[in-house]
C-alpha positions, 0 to 999 in steps of 0.5 A: 504441507504448510506454506512455511514448510514449503518455503523452508524445505529448499533451505533444509535440503541446502543444509543437508547437502553440506552434511559431510563438511565441517563440524559445528558445536553449540553448547551451554547451560540453562540456569533454570530449576527444571531439569531435562528442559527442551532447547530448540534450534531454528533456521530463520529467513533474513526477515524473520528476526522477530517472527515466531513459528514452530515451523522454523525448528530444525532440531532440539535437545534436552538439558541434563541434570546440571542444565547443560545442553549441546548440539554437535555434528555436521547438520548445518551448512558451511554457508553463513545463516541466521539461527535462533536458539530458545527454550519455553518457560512453560514446557506444558504450553504448546507452540513457541514462547518468546520473551524479550523484556528488561528482566527476562529473555529466553532466546538468542538470534545469531549467525552461524555455520557448520565450521563454527562453535558457540558457547552460552554461559549461565544466566538465570534471567537472560538465557542465551544472551551471553555467548562466545561465537567464533563466527566473524559475520555474527560479530559484524552483524551484532556490531551494527545491530545495536545501532539499528535497534536504537533507530527502531526505538526512535521509530516507535516514538513517533506517531506522525506518518510523515516523520516516520517515513523521513526517519526510515529514509534516513536510516536506509541512507545510513545503512547503505553508507555503512555496508558500502564503507565497511564492505559487510558480508551480504548476509549482514546487509540482508538481515539489516534490510529485513528489519525495515518495513517492505513498503519503505523500500519502494522510493529508494529502490527507484532512486538507487536500483544499483545498490539492490542489484549488486546485493543480489549479485553478491548473494548469488555468488556466495549462496550459489543462486540458492538459499538467501539469494532466492529469498531476496530475489523473491523479496525484490520481485514482490516489491516490483509487482506491488509497485506495478499493481499500484501504478496500474491501480492509479492509471485505472482510477485516472482512466475512470475519472477521465471517462466520467468527465468525458461523459459529463462533457458530452452530456452537457453538450447534448443537453445544450443542443437539445435546448437550442433545438427546442428553442428554434422549434418554438420560434419557427412553429407558426401560431394559428391565430384564427383571428376574426376580422375585428380582432385583426383590426384591434391587433393592428392598432395595438401594434400601432401603439394605440391606447384602448380608448383610441382603438374604441374611437377608431373602430366605433366600439365600446371600451369594454368590447376592446378589452374583451378583444384584447383578452381573447388575443392574449389567450390565442397568442398565449401571452400575458401582456401587451409587449409580449403580444406585440412582439409575437404578433409582429413575428407572425407571418401574415396571410 
């Protein structure tokens, strides 16, 4: 059993449950050269106005030699529902052909119930487009449908996402004002909402949850907590779940970011601590000079700021010998000049 059939099966059961009540009639003429052309009747969910699926078909019939067709009986529900009637242009093509162009249309969507009658007039190019439908909710939906179609055309003219978002918000505000002022049937409101992308509802759902809760209550009252009421409840549940998933994803990313910052912070502190410890170790570790008696005398005179000549004269040694002692002192203390030597020698504890 397909996923779509599982979804629509409760609706079919709901329809059959009303089998013994009312009598509907759908008839008309299909102005085509072909005779015995098959005409299909489909049951749609509230957000399937533009969808195409063979699983939506609930019954079909053939036109006679004059192009006449009819659906009659008690199969449909007494409750208002959204239907589609269509006929494929090419009978040999498998699946559903749906055309809605300037010079060709092969289907029509309409609201109907088991108590209603609809008659489709002849039209060679726009099949099923001209009709007489006794359903009052269909008239209500069609009256506002032309305006929503105009708004959708405006949406398609913009490529800027920000402008599209603002336009959708404006459309939602106007739609809600319309249905509240006109006190439209909940199915009309639901179908109009179904024409808007699902992700466009999130902001408005948070700002005005009362509107959506009231609509659910109206649908539950009319459809006895089934049919379109169940669809709409699932629709709202998906929106709330989607929003919750987005919030969890945001906080998850935020937690990861904070964790990384904390690790970097503690790593920096640890590195600084290690460098300070290393510096202290270098300063506190005594250097084993192992100086000879003569080298100590030269070192003390260097600390006393004596020149090489003065050191040579005071110790009665040659200038070259002084220089040799100084090179050895630099090597033993691991310095490269006199200033470094003096600073390090002064800090060295003397025996």
